[in-house]
C-alpha positions as CSV (number, residue, x, y, z in Angstrom):
1,M,0.0,0.0,0.0
2,A,1.2,3.5,-0.8
3,S,2.1,5.9,2.0
4,N,-0.7,8.0,3.3
5,P,-0.7,11.5,1.8
6,P,-1.5,14.5,3.8
7,T,-4.4,15.3,1.6
8,F,-6.6,16.7,4.3
9,E,-3.9,18.4,6.4
10,G,-5.0,22.0,5.6
11,L,-8.7,21.3,6.4
12,L,-7.9,19.5,9.6
13,D,-5.3,22.1,10.7
14,L,-7.9,24.8,10.2
15,A,-10.5,22.8,12.1
16,A,-8.2,22.2,15.1
17,R,-7.3,25.9,15.2
18,R,-11.0,26.8,15.2
19,G,-11.7,24.5,18.1
20,L,-13.6,21.9,16.2
21,K,-13.4,18.4,17.6
22,R,-15.4,15.7,15.7
23,V,-14.4,14.5,12.2
24,A,-16.1,12.1,9.7
25,L,-14.0,10.7,6.9
26,V,-15.4,8.8,3.8
27,N,-13.8,7.5,0.7
28,E,-14.2,5.5,-2.4
29,D,-12.7,2.0,-1.9
30,T,-9.8,2.5,-4.3
31,L,-6.1,3.3,-3.7
32,F,-6.0,7.2,-3.8
33,P,-9.1,7.8,-1.7
34,K,-8.2,5.0,0.8
35,T,-4.8,6.4,1.4
36,S,-6.1,10.0,1.6
37,V,-8.5,9.1,4.3
38,A,-6.0,6.9,6.2
39,G,-3.6,10.0,6.1
40,G,-6.5,12.2,7.2
41,A,-7.2,9.9,10.2
42,E,-3.6,10.0,11.2
43,I,-3.5,13.8,11.0
44,A,-6.8,14.1,12.9
45,R,-5.5,12.0,15.8
46,K,-2.2,14.0,15.9
47,K,-4.2,17.2,16.2
48,R,-6.3,15.6,18.9
49,L,-9.5,15.5,16.8
50,Q,-11.9,12.7,17.3
51,V,-12.6,10.6,14.3
52,V,-16.3,9.7,14.8
53,L,-16.7,7.9,11.4
54,Q,-14.3,6.4,8.9
55,E,-16.2,4.6,6.1
56,S,-15.7,3.6,2.5
57,Y,-18.1,3.0,-0.4
58,G,-17.8,0.9,-3.5
59,K,-16.5,2.2,-6.8
60,G,-19.3,3.3,-9.1
61,A,-21.7,4.2,-6.3
62,T,-24.2,6.9,-7.1
63,D,-26.6,6.8,-4.1
64,F,-24.9,7.9,-1.0
65,T,-28.0,8.3,1.2
66,G,-27.1,5.3,3.5
67,L,-23.5,6.5,4.0
68,L,-24.7,10.1,4.5
69,A,-27.2,8.9,7.1
70,K,-24.2,7.5,9.1
71,V,-22.4,10.8,8.7
72,K,-25.5,12.7,10.0
73,A,-25.9,10.3,12.9
74,A,-22.2,10.8,13.8
75,A,-22.8,14.6,14.0
76,P,-19.3,15.6,12.9
77,D,-18.0,19.2,13.1
78,V,-15.9,18.4,10.0
79,F,-16.8,16.1,7.1
80,A,-14.0,15.1,4.6
81,A,-14.6,12.9,1.6
82,A,-11.9,11.5,-0.6
83,T,-13.6,10.9,-4.0
84,Y,-13.6,11.5,-7.7
85,F,-15.5,14.2,-9.4
86,D,-18.9,12.5,-10.0
87,D,-18.9,11.2,-6.5
88,A,-18.0,14.6,-5.0
89,V,-20.9,16.3,-6.9
90,A,-23.4,13.6,-5.9
91,I,-22.3,13.6,-2.2
92,T,-22.6,17.4,-2.1
93,R,-26.0,17.4,-3.6
94,Q,-27.3,14.6,-1.4
95,M,-25.9,16.3,1.7
96,K,-28.1,19.3,0.8
97,E,-31.1,17.0,0.2
98,L,-30.6,15.3,3.6
99,D,-29.9,18.6,5.4
100,I,-26.4,17.6,6.5
101,N,-24.5,20.8,7.5
102,P,-21.2,20.3,9.2
103,K,-19.3,23.3,10.2
104,M,-16.6,22.4,7.7
105,F,-16.7,20.2,4.6
106,G,-13.8,19.3,2.4
107,V,-13.6,17.0,-0.6
108,T,-10.7,15.7,-2.6
109,V,-11.2,15.1,-6.3
110,G,-8.7,12.6,-7.7
111,G,-7.8,12.7,-11.3
112,D,-9.9,10.3,-13.3
113,L,-9.2,9.5,-17.0
114,P,-11.8,7.9,-19.2
115,E,-11.1,4.3,-20.2
116,S,-10.4,5.4,-23.7
117,A,-7.5,7.7,-22.6
118,T,-4.0,6.5,-23.6
119,T,-0.6,7.6,-22.8
120,R,1.2,9.0,-25.9
121,R,4.8,9.6,-26.4
122,T,6.0,12.6,-28.2
123,T,9.4,13.9,-29.3
124,R,9.4,16.2,-26.3
125,S,10.3,14.7,-23.0
126,R,8.3,17.3,-21.0
127,P,5.5,19.7,-21.9
128,T,6.3,23.4,-21.9
129,P,4.7,25.3,-19.1
130,A,2.2,26.9,-21.5
131,A,1.1,23.5,-22.7
132,C,1.0,22.0,-19.2
133,C,-0.5,24.8,-17.2
134,G,-1.9,27.5,-19.5
135,P,-0.3,30.8,-20.6
136,T,2.7,32.1,-18.7
137,R,3.8,35.7,-18.4
């Protein structure tokens, strides 16, 4: 397993500095989200935050109402979700529908390529900054 990245470090640092205590963490059950939440749980404990829920969901899920019912019941001050784009949108919409309003909410959105995407080699070993990141000054 990959080392646990500090994906939620900024969110959890801000939560601790604001005196928030209870954290709920959810993730898709794939490598990037799992390691992000594992890292988040480690950081939360180091900052003396209480992890009240740490739960995963299956890849391809679209209905998060059951998972979000657990989040709501845990009554976290902070809710962090390690996801991909479609999941992040669905979770956010369903939170609104279920009237889930933590004091802080953070979501990661891992890069997700369509199955048809392929890696292409070019004569350049690296893209120019303008090709990679937009116009430069």
